[in-house]
N, C-alpha and C positions, 0 to 999 in steps of 0.2 A: 607352326600357326595351330594346328590344333593342341597342343599343348599349352600356350594364350586362353585357347577359346574355351579347354576344361577348365580351367584355372577361374575364369569368369563364370562359369557357367554354376562351380563351386560358389563362387564367393558369394554371387548373386542368391544362391543358395540359403545360404547359410546367413543372408541381408531381410531375408522375407523369412526365414524360422524366428530371429531373432525380433524381426515384427511383428509376425503375428503373436511373439508371446511378450512384446510389451503392449498388443493391443489387448491383448488377452489378462495380463497382471491390470490394466488401468479400468477394464470393465468387471472384476473379478466385485471390486466393493459393493457397485449396483448391481450384482449379481445377489450379495447377500442381503443389499439391503429393501429388493424386490417386494419380498411378503408381507414385509411393516408396511413399504407405502403401499402397497394392496388394501390391507386391512385398513390402515386411515384413513382410505380413498372413500372407502366403503362408506365406513363410520362417519366421516369429518366433511369431507369436501364433496362427495357424491350427497348430502341433508343440505347443505350449503345452497350448493347448487337449485336444492329443489326447493327449498325455504324460497330464495329468489325467485323463484321462477313459478309456486304460489300467492309471491308478494305481488305480480303483476296480473291476480285475478281473483275474480269475485267466487269463495269456497267455502261449505258450510257444511262440507261431510256428508250428503244427502247426494245432491246434485252435482255432476262433473263441474272440474273448474271451467270459470268462463273470463275469458281475459278481455282486462278490464284498461290495461298500459301502465302508467304509471299513478292512477286514481287512488292509488290507499295511499302513497306519499302525498298525494295534494291533500286529503283529507285528513292525515296525523299533522302536515305546518298547520291547518284550521281548528284542529281539537285541541281545546283549548285544556283540559283532562291531561292528555299527554303532554303536555310541557308542567303542570304542574306535577305531574308522576317525575318529569324528567331532572321536575328542579330537587325533589323530595330525595333521588337518587346521587343529584349530585353534593348535596348535605351530605347524606348516608358517605357518600367518598371522602368528602373533606376532615369530615372529624373521625372514622373510624379508622379510615389509613396509616394519618401520623400518628396515632394510639398503638396502631398495631404493630408500626416499624420500630418506636422508643422505648417503649414500657419490655418487649419479649426480650430487646435488648440491654435492657436495664437488669432483667431479670437472668439474663443469662450470664450476666458479669457475675450476677450472686451467686449462682447457684455451681459456677465452676471453680470458689474459692475450694480448695483442699482444708476440708472441716468436718470432723465426728458428724456421721448422722446428715450431710450433704444430701442423700439419696433421695434420703423421705422427702427433702423439699422439693427434689427434681420430679417426686411423684405425685405431689400436693399440688403443682403447678400447672402439668402436662393432665391430671387425672380429669378435666374439664373437656378435655379434646375428646376421650373418649365415651364421655357421655352421649347416645343420643338426642339430636336438634330435638327433635319430640320430645323428648325427656326433658332437658332444657327450659324450653319452650314454656312446657305447662308449670314447670319448679317454679319459673322467672316470673308469669301470668299471676300465681299463686302470692310470690313475696311481693306484685307490683299490687296487689286488689287494695279495696280501700283499708280494706279490714286488716289489711296483710303482715307482711312480716317489717319490712321496709315502713309502714306509714307507724307501725307500734313503738319503733325506732324515733323516731322523727317526736310522734304524740311526746315521749318522755322529757327533749327540751320543749317540750309546750306549744311548740308550732302546729298549725290547724292542720289536716290530714291533706294530701296531695292526691291529685287523679291524674297518676302516672301512664295510665294507656290510654284513659277516654278524656283530658285535656289534649284539644291539637298543639296546644304551644308545649307540652313535654315528651308527646308519645312517640314523637320522631327517636328522639333522645334514647330513651325507656328501650327499646327494642336496638338501638344504636350500643349502648351497653351490654345488654346478652351479648350481641354479636363480637367486641374485643372480649368479653369476658372468654367466650368459647376460645376464644383464634391464638391468646396468649401463647398457652404451653406449646400450641403446635409451630410458631416459629418461634419461642424461645430455644427450640431442640436445631430450628435451623440454625441460629446463629452459633451455639454449642457448639456443635459440630467445628463450625467455624474457628470459633477459639481456642480450642484443645490445639486445633493444627497450628495456632502460631508459635511461633520458640520461643520458649522461656531465655533464652538469653539476650530475644529484646530489651526486654522488660529490664534485664540485669542492665546492659549497656544504657538505656536511659536515665534508669536511679542514679546512675553514677553522675551522670549529664543534668542531676534535678529535675527528672521529671518522675515523679514519685506519686503514689496516692492515684487519686483521678483524674488527673492529668497525664497521666502516663495512657490513660483509655482516650483522650481527646491525639494526643500526638501519635501512639500507634496503632492501638483496638482498631479504632474507627476507619483507620486510611486502609489498614490490613482487610478489614472487614467489608469494604467497600464492594466488592462482590454479592456478597451475601445480604448486605443490606437492597442491594438491587432487586434480587429475587426476590426479598421478601416484599419488596415494595409493590414488585409484578403483579405478583400473585392476590396481595392484599388489595392491589384494588380491583385485579379481574373479580373476588368474591365478592366487593363490595357493589359491583356493579353488578352482580346476578342474585345479588340476595333474596333470597322468596319465601324459605323454609318460616324463618323466625316472625316474618309479616303474619303467615298464612296463620301461624298457631295463634300466636298472642292479642292481632287485632284486625287480623282480614282487613287492612290497609282502612284501620280507622283510626281516631272519628273525623267525618268529612275531608275522607281521603288524606289524612296529612300523613299515615306513614306509607300509602298506595308505592309502590316503587316500580321501574318499568317493567322489571320479568311478572312484579304480581299482576299490573297490568295485561299484558300479552297474555297470561293465564285465564284472567277474565275474558279476553277478548274472544281469546281460540276456546276455551272449553265452558266458559259460561253462557255467551252470544253464539258461538258456534261458527264466529269471522273468522274463519282462519287465514282469508288472503289477507284480512287487516292484520290478523296476530303475526303475519309471516314478515310482513312489510316491519313492524316494530322487532322480529327477532333482524331482521338487517340492521334496523337502524342499533340494535346493541351489538351485534357484534362490529360494526365499523367504529362505535363508542370503546368499544373494549381493545380496537386495536391500536386505537388513536393515544387512548391515556395511556396502552403497556408503552410505544412509541413513546410521547412525550413523559415518562416517568423515568423511563431509559435515560434517553438522555440529558435529564435535569440532575439526575443524581449521578451520573458515569460521567465526572468533569474533572480529571480522566480517574480512571481506575487504576493504570498502572503510576502510583501515587510513589514519593520520593522514598515512604516505609518498607515500600513493596521490593525496593531495586536495593533496600539494606538486608532484605531475608535471606540471599542464598551468601552474603558473603560473611555473615554472622555463623550461620550454619557450619560453613568451612572452616 
């Protein structure tokens, strides 16, 4: 009887030790993540909570915040200028994002060729990324000027000069063009990384089946790059929703608020009029808009990521 009890105690002890080890193993990854989660909480989650609180108050940097409930959101709903800048931001999103998805993919395919001097073209295409937004904005503002470089080339064809940044019908598209030009090289590099991970055996097998030239990119390249396309689409959408520097430098939201975006409107309300509660409400709307656009973009493009081409890749590599 004593022998059996000792055996049972020993077994129970071993089981308890194994359970403790198992629990510790499960806890270990979270312990490693804890510093990053604390930093993320302090720099991201806490400001979001604070912004939501301020959006429910009347705050001007001078007096203490006074709670007013949902009044800022009600005012936003009836603010005609808010809806105009929201429409401008939507135009920015619809025009810029497709271009930032398609053109960098085309450039990445071009510079992925094994040709002499191809590194030079990679540098040239990426060069706008390293230029400061301030410098790029000022340079393009000079190019768009009435007597600027662009109107000089337009005049060579006998056309009248165009007021690129002072005409409400062209101003927002002129600013969008700068955003697209600035981001092409950045997204090209992302695509290039994906292209260089695709096995060449796939293209050789496709050539045997008659899929060659540009057709092979529709059959192989695009399906295999779908995760990268999703990444670029989400990043470009977020950038388009948050655009500020180009508008601030080139047009200051004019003419007639035609280039004023929602982030620029937040800046005006928060730091121009000192309506921090109202600006915080706009910030919460931006946060919700970015979240919805990111989810919608992911679901629209991701249908599905695991395409037949992805399933072929391991077999070819073997």
